[in-house]
N, C-alpha and C positions, 0 to 999 in steps of 0.2 A: 560409509550405511545406507548404498544409495542400495544393498542387497535387502534394509527391513524393507522398505519400496516392495522388490519386488517378490517376497514371498510375502508382504499385506496380499499383494495384484492377484495370488496364485489361489488365494484364501475366499474372494469373492466374487459372484456370480459375475458369467463376463455384460452385462449388459448396465452395472453399478461401473466397471473400469470404462467402458464406453462411455459412460456418461462424466468420470475423471478427465478423461483424454478430450473431451468436447468441452467439458470447462476451464482447460490450461490453451485450446486455444490448437491441440494435437491429434494424435492417435495413438491408441497403443504401442502397437510397432515402436515409435520412437519415444517410448520412457521406457520399454520393456530394452532395449536400444539405449540406450545413456546408463541405464542401470548396468549392464551385463557391460559400457567401457570406460563407467565411471564420472559421466560425463556429469556437471552439476545443474538443478535445473536452475531458470530464473530465477528470483524470489516472489514474482507476483503465479509463479506457478507454484510453489510451495507451498506460497500459503493457502489457494485450491486446496492445493493435496490434506494437507491440515485440517482445513475445514471439514471438508467432504467423507475422511477418514475419518472421524468426533476425535483426532488427539491420538489419533495407533499409532501416527505418522507424521513425527514434527516436523515445524520447520527447521529445528534445532538436527531433527536425525539427517534432510535431506541439504545442511549448509554447515557439517561441524566447522569449517572450521573460520567463518567468517558470520557467521549468524547475531552475533555482538555485534558488529559493523555497520550490521541492514538492519540488524534492529534492537535498535539500543534500550529499549523500551522492555524489552524481555530481559534483563541483565538484572531490571529491577524486581524483588523479592513480594515486594506488595502492591505489582500489575500484574493480575491473570489476563494475559493477551491469547493463551499459548494452547485455547482449548474452547475459541471461542467459535459456533455451529451456526450462524449464520445461515440465511437465504445467503445464495449466491446465483443470481441470473445468470449467462453466458455471454461472456461478453467477444465478441467475436475482432474489436478490437487491440486484440492485444499486440497483435503484431500490423504496422502503419508504414509507409513509405517514408522517407526522412526528410524532417520538415527543417532548413534552418531555423536556427534561433540567433541574431546577431546581440543579444538583448546582452550586458555587462554582466559578469557572474556579479553577485554580491554573498557574504557571508552568509549559512545556512537559518542564522536566527537571528528575527526578529525581538527588539529590544528598544523602550524608548526614553527609557533612562529612570522609568515609576515604579516602583513596588520593587522586589524583591526576589532574586531568582525563586526563593523557595514557594513566594505568591503564583508567578509564572507555571512554576510544577504542576504545582495543584491546579492550576485550571489548562495547562492540557493535560495531564493525566483523565480529570471531566469530560475535558472538549471530543478524544480519543475515547473513550468509557461509550458515550454517546455515538459517534462515528458506528463501533463496531453491531452500535445495534438496529442502525440503520439496515435495512432493505437496499442493498445499491450492488449493481452489476463489480463485478474483480476488481477491475482494472480503475473505478471512477472508486471504489473503497479503498484504494494502499492513494488513489494522488489525496483523495481526504486529510488518510491520517497522516504522512507523511507533511504536508501542512496542518495539519492540529498540534502534526511533532514539534512544529517548528513555530508556531504562531506564538504572538505577546500574549500578556494578559486581559489583552481588549480583543482577540480569539486574532489580529493581524496579523500578515505574514510576508514577505516581499521574495516566493525564491525566482527563480530562474527557471524557464522550462527546460531550461540544457540538465541545469540543476535537479528539478523530476527527476525528470527521464532516464538519468543517471543512476539513481538511488530507486526507484522505480521497475526498472528495468523493464520502461516501454519506450518506442519511436515518441521521437519530435510531436508527429502528425497523430499521435494516441492523446498524448497530455493536451495538446489543444484544444480533442474534442473532448477531454472530459471534464476541461475548466472548461470550458465554454457550457456543457453540459449540466452541471454542477451548479453555474450562474443562470442559466437557464431554467433549473429546478427548484430556485431558491437553497441551496445546501452556501452559495457564496456569492457576496459581492463583488466585482471588481471596482478595482479607484485607480484609473489610469496616471502614470507620474511620466512629466515628460523626460524622453530620453532616457529613464529605467525599465527596468521591470514594474508591472503592476503589482498594489496588494491587493491582497486578495482576502478579505473576512469572512469569514464562517459567519451561519446564522442564525445558530439553535437559538433556541429562548429565550435557555440558562444563559447564553454570553451580554446579559444586560448588568453584569460588575461591571463595577470603579474601579 
C-alpha cells in the first residue's frame, strides 16, 4: 500500500511534499525510498501523512498489517478518528537520543475497581475526541491520545515511559519531553508514586465526571 502514498506525492505540489516531509521530521527522498522498498513508516509519521493528505492516504493504508494493534480505536465504527485535519505544528523532537527508564512495567489499563468498562470506554472516547480538537505538535498529541485511550473514568493512567515510547514509536527522551510539556501547559497533572511510575491525570474541563 506504500504505492498509494508514492502516487499521492506525485500529484501534489513540491512545496506540499516538502511540508509533509518536514512535519514527519525527515526528507522527501527518504519517504520516496521507503515507498519504493516497501519500508513501513512509524505510526507518528503515518498520523502526520493522514492529517496532511486530508485522509487521501490513511494510517490503514500505510500500516495494513498492524493498524488494528497500533490504533485499536479505529476498529470501532462509532469513533471517527481517520480523517481529522487538526493543525499539526512541526515537532523536531520525534527522534531523540535514548534515555533509560527503569520504571517497572505496568498493565496498560489503569482501573480502580469502580464503574463499568462501558463507562470508562465512554469517558475515553470523550477525552480522545477532545484531544483531537487540540492544536498540539504531533508527538505531544500522540502521547496525549495514548494516555487518554488508557485512562480510567477519572482521566488517570499510570503508563511507564517505556510503554509509551514503544507504542508511540518515540524515543524515551522525546516521551519525557512531551510529558513535561503537557504538564507545563496544563494538559496533565503528574502524581508521583514511590517506587512506581507516576500517574498522569488529564485535566480537560469536562473531566469533572465522578
